[in-house]
C-alpha positions as CSV (number, residue, x, y, z in Angstrom):
1,X,212.1,-37.6,67.2
2,X,211.4,-34.4,69.0
3,X,212.7,-31.1,67.8
4,X,215.2,-29.3,70.0
5,X,214.4,-25.9,71.2
6,X,210.7,-26.6,71.8
7,X,209.4,-24.3,69.1
8,X,207.1,-25.3,66.3
9,X,207.6,-24.3,62.7
10,X,204.6,-22.0,63.1
11,X,206.2,-20.3,66.1
12,X,209.4,-19.8,64.1
13,X,207.5,-18.3,61.2
14,X,205.5,-16.1,63.5
15,X,208.8,-14.8,65.0
16,X,210.2,-14.1,61.6
17,X,207.0,-12.2,60.7
18,X,207.3,-10.2,64.0
19,X,210.9,-9.3,63.1
20,X,209.7,-8.0,59.8
21,X,206.9,-6.0,61.3
22,X,208.9,-4.5,64.1
23,X,212.3,-4.3,62.3
24,X,213.9,-1.3,60.8
25,X,215.5,0.1,63.9
26,X,218.5,2.5,63.8
27,X,221.7,1.2,62.2
28,X,224.0,-0.6,64.6
29,X,221.2,-1.7,66.9
30,X,221.0,-5.2,65.3
31,X,222.8,-7.3,62.7
32,X,221.0,-9.0,59.8
33,X,219.9,-12.6,60.5
34,X,222.7,-15.0,59.5
35,X,222.2,-18.0,57.3
36,X,220.0,-21.0,57.9
37,X,222.2,-24.1,58.6
38,X,221.6,-27.6,57.5
39,X,222.3,-29.9,60.5
40,X,223.8,-33.1,59.0
41,X,222.0,-36.4,59.8
42,X,223.9,-38.9,61.9
43,X,223.6,-42.7,61.4
44,X,224.8,-43.3,65.0
45,X,224.3,-41.4,68.2
46,X,227.2,-39.6,69.8
47,X,228.1,-39.3,73.4
48,X,228.0,-35.9,75.0
49,X,230.9,-34.8,77.2
50,X,230.0,-33.4,80.6
51,X,231.6,-31.3,83.3
52,X,230.1,-30.3,86.6
53,X,227.5,-28.0,85.1
54,X,227.0,-28.7,81.4
55,X,227.1,-31.5,78.9
56,X,228.0,-30.6,75.3
57,X,228.5,-32.0,71.8
58,X,229.7,-30.3,68.6
59,X,227.5,-31.2,65.6
60,X,228.4,-30.7,61.9
61,X,226.4,-28.3,59.6
62,X,226.5,-26.7,56.2
63,X,225.5,-23.3,54.9
64,X,222.1,-23.2,53.2
65,X,222.1,-19.5,52.2
66,X,225.1,-18.3,50.4
67,X,224.1,-14.7,50.3
68,X,223.7,-14.3,54.1
69,X,226.6,-14.0,56.5
70,X,227.8,-16.9,58.5
71,X,226.9,-16.8,62.2
72,X,229.3,-15.4,64.8
73,X,230.2,-17.9,67.6
74,X,227.4,-18.1,70.1
75,X,224.5,-17.2,67.8
76,X,221.3,-18.9,69.1
77,X,219.6,-21.3,66.7
78,X,216.4,-23.4,66.8
79,X,215.4,-26.4,64.8
80,X,213.1,-25.2,62.1
81,X,212.5,-28.3,60.0
82,X,213.2,-32.0,59.6
83,X,213.3,-34.7,62.2
84,X,215.4,-32.6,64.6
85,X,217.7,-33.6,67.4
86,X,217.1,-36.5,69.7
87,X,218.5,-36.6,73.3
88,X,218.9,-40.0,75.0
89,X,219.9,-40.9,78.5
90,X,222.0,-44.0,79.3
91,X,221.3,-45.9,82.5
92,X,223.8,-47.8,84.6
93,X,222.5,-51.2,83.3
94,X,222.9,-50.0,79.6
95,X,219.2,-49.3,79.0
96,X,218.4,-46.0,77.2
97,X,215.6,-43.5,77.8
98,X,214.4,-40.7,75.5
99,X,214.6,-37.2,77.0
100,X,213.0,-33.9,76.0
101,X,215.2,-32.5,73.3
102,X,213.7,-29.1,74.1
103,X,216.1,-29.0,77.0
104,X,219.0,-28.6,74.5
105,X,220.5,-25.2,73.7
106,X,221.9,-24.8,70.2
107,X,224.5,-22.1,69.4
108,X,226.8,-21.6,66.4
109,X,230.4,-22.7,67.1
110,X,232.6,-22.7,64.0
111,X,231.0,-20.5,61.4
112,X,228.8,-22.5,59.0
113,X,230.5,-25.8,59.8
114,X,229.4,-26.7,63.3
115,X,227.1,-25.9,66.2
116,X,227.4,-26.7,69.9
117,X,224.5,-28.3,71.6
118,X,224.4,-28.1,75.4
119,X,222.2,-29.3,78.3
120,X,222.4,-29.0,82.0
121,X,224.4,-31.8,83.7
122,X,221.8,-31.9,86.4
123,X,219.7,-33.9,83.9
124,X,222.0,-36.9,84.6
125,X,221.4,-36.8,88.3
126,X,217.7,-36.1,87.9
127,X,217.2,-39.3,85.9
128,X,220.0,-41.4,87.4
129,X,222.0,-41.5,84.2
130,X,225.6,-42.5,83.5
131,X,225.7,-40.7,80.2
132,X,223.9,-38.7,77.5
133,X,223.7,-39.3,73.8
134,X,222.6,-37.0,71.0
135,X,221.6,-37.8,67.4
136,X,220.3,-35.9,64.4
137,X,217.4,-37.0,62.1
138,X,216.9,-36.5,58.4
139,X,216.6,-33.1,56.7
140,X,217.0,-31.1,59.8
141,X,217.4,-27.3,59.3
142,X,218.5,-24.8,61.9
143,X,217.2,-21.2,61.9
144,X,218.7,-18.3,63.8
145,X,216.4,-17.0,66.6
146,X,214.7,-13.8,65.3
147,X,215.7,-10.5,66.9
148,X,213.7,-7.3,67.1
149,X,215.3,-4.6,65.0
150,X,216.9,-7.0,62.5
151,X,217.4,-5.0,59.3
152,X,217.1,-8.0,57.1
153,X,215.1,-10.8,58.9
154,X,214.1,-14.0,57.2
155,X,210.7,-13.8,55.5
156,X,208.3,-16.7,55.8
157,X,208.8,-17.3,52.1
158,X,212.6,-17.6,52.5
159,X,212.2,-20.0,55.4
160,X,209.7,-22.1,53.4
161,X,212.2,-22.4,50.6
162,X,215.1,-23.3,53.0
163,X,213.0,-25.8,54.9
164,X,211.6,-27.4,51.8
165,X,213.3,-27.6,48.4
166,X,216.8,-26.4,49.6
167,X,216.9,-28.9,52.5
168,X,215.9,-31.7,50.1
169,X,218.8,-30.8,47.9
170,X,221.1,-30.7,50.9
171,X,220.0,-34.2,52.0
172,X,221.0,-35.5,48.6
173,X,224.2,-33.6,48.1
174,X,225.6,-33.3,51.6
175,X,224.0,-35.7,54.1
176,X,224.0,-38.7,51.8
177,X,227.7,-38.2,50.7
178,X,229.7,-41.4,51.5
179,X,233.2,-39.9,51.5
180,X,233.7,-36.2,52.6
181,X,230.6,-36.0,54.7
182,X,231.1,-39.4,56.3
183,X,234.8,-38.6,56.9
184,X,233.8,-35.4,58.6
185,X,231.4,-37.4,60.8
186,X,234.2,-39.8,61.7
187,X,236.6,-37.0,62.5
188,X,234.0,-35.1,64.4
189,X,233.5,-38.0,66.8
190,X,237.2,-37.8,67.6
191,X,237.0,-34.1,68.0
192,X,234.2,-34.5,70.6
193,X,236.4,-36.7,72.7
194,X,239.0,-34.0,73.1
195,X,238.8,-31.1,75.6
196,X,237.4,-27.8,74.4
197,X,240.6,-26.0,75.4
198,X,244.2,-27.1,76.2
199,X,246.4,-29.9,75.0
200,X,246.4,-33.7,75.6
201,X,249.5,-35.8,75.9
202,X,251.1,-37.5,72.9
203,X,249.9,-41.0,73.7
204,X,246.3,-39.9,74.2
205,X,246.1,-37.9,71.0
206,X,247.9,-40.4,68.8
207,X,245.8,-43.4,70.1
208,X,242.4,-41.6,70.1
209,X,241.4,-42.4,66.6
210,X,241.8,-46.2,67.1
211,X,240.0,-45.9,70.5
212,X,237.0,-44.3,68.8
213,X,236.9,-46.2,65.5
214,X,239.0,-49.3,66.2
215,X,236.2,-51.8,65.4
216,X,234.7,-49.9,62.4
217,X,234.9,-51.6,59.0
218,X,237.4,-50.1,56.5
219,X,236.1,-47.6,54.0
220,X,237.4,-44.6,51.9
221,X,235.8,-42.2,54.4
222,X,237.4,-43.9,57.4
223,X,240.8,-43.9,55.6
224,X,240.4,-40.2,54.8
225,X,239.6,-39.4,58.4
226,X,242.5,-41.6,59.7
227,X,245.0,-39.8,57.4
228,X,243.8,-36.4,58.7
229,X,244.2,-37.6,62.3
230,X,247.7,-38.7,61.5
231,X,248.6,-35.4,59.9
232,X,247.3,-33.5,62.9
233,X,249.1,-35.7,65.4
234,X,252.4,-35.0,63.6
235,X,251.7,-31.2,63.3
236,X,250.9,-31.0,67.0
237,X,254.0,-33.0,67.9
238,X,256.1,-30.7,65.8
239,X,254.5,-27.6,67.3
240,X,253.0,-26.4,64.0
241,X,249.5,-26.7,65.5
242,X,248.5,-25.7,69.1
243,X,245.9,-28.3,69.8
244,X,244.7,-31.6,68.4
245,X,241.1,-30.5,68.6
246,X,241.8,-27.3,66.6
247,X,243.7,-29.1,63.9
248,X,241.1,-31.9,63.5
249,X,238.3,-29.3,63.4
250,X,240.1,-27.4,60.6
251,X,240.5,-30.6,58.6
252,X,236.9,-31.5,59.1
253,X,235.8,-27.9,58.1
254,X,237.6,-28.2,54.8
255,X,235.5,-31.2,53.8
256,X,232.3,-29.5,55.0
257,X,233.1,-26.4,53.0
258,X,233.6,-28.5,49.9
259,X,230.2,-30.1,50.4
260,X,228.7,-26.6,51.0
261,X,230.0,-25.3,47.7
262,X,228.6,-28.4,46.0
263,X,225.3,-27.7,47.6
264,X,225.4,-24.1,46.4
265,X,226.1,-25.3,42.8
266,X,223.2,-27.7,42.9
267,X,220.7,-25.3,44.5
268,X,221.4,-22.3,42.3
269,X,218.1,-20.8,41.1
270,X,216.1,-22.7,43.7
């Protein structure tokens, strides 16, 4: 599995060192590096949604550094450790082909709970594809791209801790969780079938969960996700929530925040 962003761990560490050496610019010129994020592993690939220019997918994450600020929307990240992100193209006859994951762009989307990965839609035409899939491998960690003038950049030692022992704890506490994390994944697959902005009609939003997960075996995580979908469908219908995507994302984010707090408790002192 190739690592998205096309940068090796050595390159990332070198960038962190450069930020340390050349940092210390005037106040207000740059903000301190935000937290390293754990990108949650996926048991199944997810379809990317495409428009004329870009294809995108929102992927779930958790905060690995409690003392650093969460990223603002649009902060650029690279894969720093783990198996990384895999990009797969789907051909008209159903066959699949691996693509260079380095073509993906990773940016923070909803604080510490998700990132948006995007790639040029021209990739589909270039390879004669009908669709694109994305998946996440084990123990993947995302690191913010270093910036010159950062007053508090990541040190190589901090990154080594995040990429090693902390990500191992995260894999055990967050990735492997069979209820909240799994429910967040199920709900996120529904989120990714909804438009980034605007509303969908009632039939479309109420029937979407069954369309995405109709053949999946029953489980506590699936029931938890289905109940959240039902709550959001009612809230949007009543006008208490503006969009289905926004409501489902908020439900998902609550579970991911719970798992993040559990991770912090387990990793204290690491």
